[in-house]
C-alpha positions in Angstrom: 25.2 -8.9 45.1 23.9 -10.2 41.8 23.8 -7.9 38.8 20.5 -6.7 37.4 19.2 -8.1 34.3 18.6 -5.9 31.3 14.8 -6.0 31.8 15.0 -4.8 35.4 17.5 -2.2 34.5 15.0 -0.9 31.8 12.1 -0.9 34.3 14.0 0.9 37.0 15.1 3.5 34.4 11.6 4.1 33.4 10.3 4.3 36.9 13.1 6.8 37.8 12.0 9.0 34.7 8.6 9.9 36.3 9.9 11.7 39.6 12.5 13.4 37.2 9.7 14.6 35.0 7.4 15.6 38.0 10.4 17.8 39.3 10.9 19.4 36.0 7.2 20.1 35.7 7.2 21.5 39.3 10.2 23.9 38.5 8.6 25.2 35.2 5.2 25.8 37.0 6.9 27.7 39.8 8.7 29.8 37.3 5.8 30.4 35.0 3.4 33.4 35.2 -0.1 32.5 36.3 -2.4 32.1 33.1 -5.2 34.5 33.4 -7.1 32.8 30.5 -7.1 29.2 30.4 -8.9 29.0 27.1 -5.8 28.2 25.1 -5.1 25.3 27.5 -8.6 24.1 27.2 -8.5 24.2 23.4 -5.1 22.2 23.6 -6.7 19.6 25.9 -9.8 19.1 23.7 -7.6 18.9 20.6 -5.3 16.2 22.3 -8.4 14.3 23.5 -9.8 14.1 20.0 -6.3 12.9 18.7 -6.1 10.2 21.3 -9.6 9.2 20.5 -8.6 8.8 16.9 -5.5 7.0 17.5 -7.4 4.5 19.6 -9.9 4.0 16.9 -7.1 3.1 14.5 -5.3 0.8 16.9 -8.6 -1.0 17.5 -9.0 -1.3 13.8 -5.6 -3.0 13.5 -6.6 -5.5 16.3 -10.1 -6.2 14.8 -8.5 -7.1 11.5 -6.0 -9.3 13.1 -8.6 -11.3 15.1 -10.8 -11.5 12.2 -8.0 -12.9 10.0 -7.0 -15.4 12.7 -10.3 -16.6 13.9 -13.1 -15.2 11.7 -14.8 -16.7 8.6 -12.5 -16.7 5.7 -13.9 -15.6 2.3 -12.5 -17.0 -0.9 -15.6 -17.0 -3.0 -14.0 -17.0 -6.6 -10.9 -18.9 -6.3 -12.1 -22.4 -7.3 -13.5 -21.1 -10.6 -11.4 -22.9 -13.3 -13.7 -23.3 -16.3 -15.9 -20.7 -17.9 -16.5 -18.5 -20.9 -13.5 -16.5 -20.2 -13.9 -12.7 -21.5 -11.5 -10.7 -23.6 -8.7 -9.3 -21.6 -6.0 -6.9 -22.3 -2.9 -6.8 -20.0 -1.3 -3.2 -19.7 2.4 -3.4 -18.5 3.2 0.1 -17.4 6.7 0.9 -18.3 9.0 4.1 -18.0 12.7 3.4 -18.5 12.4 -0.4 -17.3 15.2 -1.9 -19.5 16.3 -3.9 -16.5 13.0 -5.8 -15.8 10.6 -5.3 -18.7 11.7 -8.6 -20.4 11.1 -10.7 -17.3 7.7 -9.6 -17.0 6.7 -10.0 -20.6 8.4 -13.4 -20.7 6.2 -14.6 -17.8 3.0 -13.1 -19.3 3.5 -15.0 -22.6 3.6 -18.1 -20.5 0.2 -17.5 -18.6 -2.7 -20.0 -18.6 -5.4 -18.1 -20.4 -6.8 -18.5 -24.0 -4.5 -16.9 -26.4 -7.2 -15.8 -28.8 -8.8 -13.8 -25.9 -5.6 -12.2 -24.5 -3.8 -9.3 -25.6 -0.4 -8.1 -24.0 0.0 -4.4 -24.3 3.3 -3.0 -22.9 2.5 0.8 -22.3 6.0 2.3 -22.9 5.5 5.8 -21.6 8.4 8.1 -23.1 11.3 5.8 -22.1 14.8 7.2 -22.8 16.7 3.8 -22.3 16.4 0.6 -24.4 12.9 -0.2 -23.0 11.3 0.3 -26.5 14.0 -1.9 -28.3 13.4 -4.8 -25.9 9.6 -4.6 -26.2 9.8 -4.6 -30.0 12.3 -7.5 -30.0 9.9 -9.6 -27.9 6.9 -8.6 -30.0 8.8 -9.5 -33.2 9.7 -13.0 -31.6 6.0 -13.6 -30.7 3.9 -12.2 -33.7 0.2 -11.7 -32.6 0.8 -11.9 -28.9 2.2 -8.3 -28.1 0.8 -5.1 -29.2 3.1 -2.5 -27.9 2.0 1.1 -27.2 4.9 3.4 -27.3 3.9 6.8 -26.0 6.2 9.5 -27.0 4.2 12.7 -25.9 1.5 13.7 -23.6 1.3 14.4 -19.9 3.8 12.3 -17.9 2.7 9.8 -15.3 1.1 6.4 -15.1 -2.5 7.6 -14.9 -2.1 9.6 -18.1 -0.5 6.8 -19.9 -3.1 4.3 -18.9 -5.8 6.7 -20.0 -4.2 6.9 -23.5 -3.9 3.1 -23.7 -7.4 2.5 -22.4 -8.8 4.8 -25.2 -7.3 2.4 -27.8 -9.0 -0.8 -26.7 -12.5 -2.1 -26.3 -12.5 -5.3 -24.1 -14.4 -6.5 -21.0 -11.5 -6.7 -18.6 -8.2 -4.8 -18.2 -5.5 -6.3 -16.3 -2.5 -4.2 -15.1 0.9 -4.9 -14.0 4.0 -2.7 -13.3 7.1 -3.6 -15.3 9.0 -5.4 -12.4 6.1 -7.8 -11.6 6.3 -11.6 -12.3 3.0 -13.3 -12.6 2.5 -17.1 -12.1 0.7 -19.0 -15.0 -2.7 -19.3 -13.3 -2.8 -15.7 -12.0 -4.8 -14.0 -15.0 -7.7 -16.4 -14.6 -7.6 -16.1 -10.8 -7.9 -12.2 -11.3 -10.6 -12.3 -14.0 -12.7 -15.0 -12.3 -14.4 -12.7 -9.8 -15.7 -10.5 -12.6 -18.1 -13.2 -13.6 -20.1 -11.6 -10.6 -21.8 -8.6 -12.2 -21.4 -6.5 -9.1 -17.7 -6.7 -9.1 -15.9 -3.7 -10.7 -12.2 -4.4 -9.8 -10.1 -7.3 -8.4 -6.8 -7.2 -6.4 -4.2 -9.9 -6.1 -1.4 -10.2 -3.5 1.8 -8.7 -3.8 5.0 -10.6 -2.7 8.7 -9.3 -2.7 11.1 -11.3 -4.8 14.2 -9.8 -3.6 13.7 -10.6 0.1 17.1 -11.7 1.0 19.0 -8.8 -0.4 19.3 -6.7 2.9 17.6 -5.8 6.1 15.4 -3.3 4.2 14.0 -5.8 1.9 13.4 -8.2 4.7 11.3 -5.5 6.6 9.3 -4.5 3.5 8.6 -8.4 3.1 7.1 -8.2 6.8 5.2 -5.1 5.7 3.6 -6.5 2.7 2.7 -9.7 4.5 0.8 -7.6 7.2 -0.7 -5.4 4.7 -2.1 -8.1 2.4 -2.2 -11.4 4.3 -4.1 -9.7 7.2 -5.2 -6.0 6.5 -6.5 -6.7 2.9 -7.9 -10.2 3.7 -9.6 -9.1 6.8 -11.5 -6.3 4.9 -12.5 -8.7 2.3 -13.7 -11.3 5.1 -15.7 -8.6 6.9 -17.4 -7.0 3.8 -15.4 -3.7 4.1 -13.4 -1.9 1.5 -10.6 -3.9 -0.1 -8.2 -1.7 -2.0 -7.5 -1.8 -5.6 -3.6 -1.4 -5.8 -2.9 -0.3 -9.2 -0.9 -3.5 -10.2 -1.7 -7.3 -9.9 -5.3 -6.2 -10.5 -8.1 -6.3 -12.9 -10.7 -3.7 -13.8 -14.0 -4.1 -15.7 -13.7 -1.6 -18.5 -17.5 -0.7 -18.5 -17.2 0.1 -14.8 -14.0 2.1 -15.4 -15.8 4.2 -18.1 -18.8 4.5 -15.9 -16.9 6.3 -13.2 -15.0 8.6 -15.6 -11.8 6.6 -16.4 -8.4 7.3 -15.2 -7.9 10.7 -13.4 -4.6 12.0 -14.8 -4.3 14.6 -11.9 -4.0 11.8 -9.4 -0.7 10.4 -8.1 -2.6 7.3 -6.6 -5.0 6.6 -9.5 -5.5 3.1 -8.1 -6.9 4.4 -4.8 -8.9 7.0 -6.5 -10.4 4.3 -8.7 -11.3 2.2 -5.5 -13.3 4.9 -4.1 -15.0 6.1 -7.2 -16.1 2.5 -7.9 -17.3 2.1 -4.4 -19.4 5.3 -4.4 -20.9 4.2 -7.9 -22.2 0.9 -6.6 -19.2 -1.4 -7.8 -17.4 -3.7 -5.4 -13.7 -4.5 -5.2 -12.5 -8.0 -4.4 -9.2 -9.1 -2.8 -7.8 -12.6 -3.9 -5.3 -13.4 -1.2 -4.1 -16.6 -2.8 -3.4 -14.9 -6.1 0.1 -13.9 -5.6 2.5 -12.0 -7.9 6.1 -11.2 -7.2 7.7 -7.7 -7.2 11.0 -6.1 -6.6 11.0 -3.8 -3.5 13.3 -1.0 -2.9 16.9 -2.0 -1.8 18.0 1.4 -0.6 16.5 3.7 2.1 16.6 6.6 -0.3 14.4 4.9 -2.8 12.0 3.7 0.1 11.6 7.1 1.4 10.8 8.4 -2.1 8.3 5.7 -2.7 6.6 6.5 0.8 6.4 10.2 0.0 4.9 9.6 -3.3 2.4 7.2 -1.8 1.5 9.8 0.9 0.9 12.6 -1.5 -1.1 10.4 -3.7 -3.2 9.1 -0.9 -3.9 12.4 0.6 -5.1 13.7 -2.8 -7.6 11.0 -2.9 -8.6 11.9 0.8 -9.4 15.4 0.0 -11.3 14.4 -3.2 -13.4 11.7 -1.9 -13.8 12.0 2.0 -16.9 14.2 2.2 -18.8 12.5 -0.6 -18.1 8.9 0.9 -19.4 10.0 4.4 -22.5 11.4 3.0 -23.1 8.7 0.6 -26.4 7.2 1.8 -26.2 4.2 -0.8 -23.3 2.7 1.1 -23.6 0.6 4.5 -22.3 2.3 7.4 -19.3 -0.1 7.9 -18.3 0.6 4.3 -18.4 4.4 4.9 -16.5 4.0 8.2 -13.8 1.7 7.0 -13.6 3.8 3.8 -13.0 7.0 5.8 -10.3 5.3 8.0 -8.7 3.9 4.9 -8.6 7.3 3.4 -7.0 8.8 6.6 -4.2 6.3 7.1 -1.5 8.5 5.7 -2.7 11.5 7.8 -2.2 9.4 11.3 1.8 10.0 11.2 1.5 13.9 11.4 -1.5 13.5 13.8 0.7 11.3 16.0 3.5 13.8 16.0 1.0 16.7 16.9 -0.3 14.6 19.7 3.2 14.1 21.1 3.8 17.8 20.9 0.6 18.7 22.7 1.0 16.2 25.4 4.4 17.6 26.1 3.2 21.1 26.1 0.4 20.4 28.2 2.6 18.6 30.7 4.7 21.5 31.3 2.6 24.5 30.9 -0.9 23.8 32.6 -0.2 24.6 36.4 -4.0 25.0 37.0 -4.6 21.6 35.3 -1.6 19.5 36.1 -3.7 16.3 36.4 -4.6 16.9 32.6 -0.9 17.1 31.8 -0.2 13.9 33.5 -3.3 12.2 31.9 -2.1 13.6 28.5 1.5 12.2 29.1 0.1 8.9 30.3 -2.3 8.5 27.3 0.3 9.1 24.7 2.7 6.7 26.7 0.0 4.0 26.7 -0.6 4.5 23.1 3.0 4.3 22.4 3.2 0.8 24.1 -0.1 -0.6 22.6 -1.6 1.6 19.8 1.5 2.0 17.5 2.3 -1.8 17.9 -1.1 -2.7 16.7 0.1 -2.8 13.0 3.0 -5.2 14.3 0.3 -7.5 15.5 -0.8 -7.8 11.9 2.7 -8.6 10.8 3.1 -11.3 13.5 -0.2 -12.9 12.4 0.9 -12.8 8.8 4.0 -14.7 9.5 2.0 -17.4 11.2 -0.4 -17.5 8.4 2.3 -17.8 5.9 3.8 -20.6 7.7 7.3 -19.2 8.2 7.6 -18.1 11.7 11.3 -17.4 11.6 10.5 -14.1 10.1 9.0 -12.9 13.4 12.7 -12.4 14.7 12.9 -9.2 12.5 9.8 -7.7 14.0 11.7 -5.4 16.5 13.5 -3.8 13.6 10.2 -2.9 12.0 10.0 0.0 14.6 12.9 1.6 12.8 10.9 1.3 9.6 7.9 2.7 11.5 9.9 5.8 12.6 11.4 6.6 9.2 8.0 6.1 7.5 6.4 8.4 10.3 8.8 11.3 9.7 8.7 10.8 5.8 5.0 10.8 5.7 4.7 13.8 8.0 7.2 15.8 6.0 5.5 14.8 2.9 2.1 16.0 4.3 3.7 19.4 5.3 5.3 19.9 1.8 2.2 18.9 0.1 0.2 21.6 2.1 2.8 24.2 1.0 2.7 23.1 -2.6 -1.1 23.4 -2.6 -1.1 27.0 -1.1 1.5 27.9 -3.9 -0.6 26.0 -6.5 2.3 23.9 -7.3 1.5 20.8 -9.4 2.3 17.3 -8.0 4.9 15.3 -10.0 5.3 11.6 -10.3 8.5 10.0 -9.9 9.2 6.3 -10.7 10.9 3.7 -8.4 14.5 2.8 -9.3 15.0 -0.9 -10.3 17.8 -2.9 -8.8 17.7 -6.2 -11.0 21.0 -6.2 -13.0 20.9 -8.4 -16.1 22.2 -7.9 -19.7 19.8 -7.1 -22.3 21.3 -9.5 -24.7 20.8 -12.4 -22.1 17.1 -11.5 -21.7 16.5 -11.2 -25.4 17.9 -14.6 -25.9 15.6 -16.1 -23.1 12.6 -14.5 -24.7 13.4 -16.0 -28.2 13.8 -19.4 -26.5 10.4 -18.9 -24.9 9.0 -18.0 -28.2 10.2 -21.2 -29.8 8.3 -23.3 -26.9 4.6 -22.4 -27.0 3.7 -25.4 -24.9 6.2 -24.8 -22.2 5.1 -25.5 -18.6 7.2 -23.1 -17.1 5.5 -21.5 -14.0 6.9 -18.2 -12.5 6.2 -19.0 -8.8 9.6 -19.0 -7.2 9.8 -17.1 -4.0 12.2 -16.9 -1.0 9.4 -17.7 1.4 7.3 -20.9 1.8 3.8 -19.5 2.2 0.9 -21.5 3.6 -2.5 -20.9 1.6 
């Protein structure tokens, strides 16, 4: 007798699980008292039906984005603008204890292809306690007139508060923002500024690409996640005329639009998402430039990754509570913008919703003797969603690997389920703790992401001084571990 294959064994195990569940249900139904009032069961059933409907909507959204990116009309309306009357630009480099990465970022910015007389590079050093200030001042001294450091020694902590103080000091047409670990290519600034020639555009977002992909499994999984999120999700929303999201770094904002909507909200952990929706509701458009790549350092440990997801979740849910009702009731927006905006606001709530759905389905399966069919339907619906719905985002990742021209990365896709489960638990825990903090009137606090790039300050200072002596250098910061197809 030939041994069974692994696939056949898995199928038989799955099939054997159903009679086992049926037997367990029958035993519990026989032992359970008759429920005189089925109202709690009906309420649970309707709640589960609403959850399943919501999950199906989000799954459909992922499939639509994937198909639109693969087969739909692609919009890159501003990418070919190379000549123009370029506006005055200030580049904010947000920094807090960034001695390991700040010199790389500033060195790259000194080499960008943008008229020097119209460009101000302003490192925003927010209360750093390491050698960040020393490095910034050394680079500024080596490049007189190019850097204008802003050292912030007091005030409320957090990126939004630091940006608000820095914005009050300048009066330009365009603000470009980078985090301190980002490495822009020479042509990136022009690509981010070009869409702002369109008077309806208030903000522009570029594509974020991990630089330290090859470090370990986590960095490779985050590379897949970024690829799906930008190459497919963001690009599809741009193609379909929906709501591309300004991400707070690798982006440009029109200062007049920023002032018109009230500037940076220092109470927001996700000040970038907040700006996206305030601009949208005040008639300004956000543009996503998929080919405008900038390179970042992603977390290399699960501890830092979990902290990052938790911060994103809390910040995003803040924006949800602040903007959802006003967005839905905004009659000046098209229906598809309101629908996509509402779904975008709710993405970090789907993890606790999915866990709640699992709990309700399990409970109904075992405690509904009068409505046992509903229990099986609930169980089957959640099982089907687990097979197709939760994998919808993975279709975006698979499409992104194809579009990037590096299909070998698809081999890591099964490991993404591990990242999905960790993210789901982390986001759900963050949502619960955020609710508790809200009831206790506890203020949310901002925590920075740890950097892992290890270089000596003396080496970086020498590199910067070398760059300063070669103002006509052709250096282009475009190195990445992946070959990507436009």
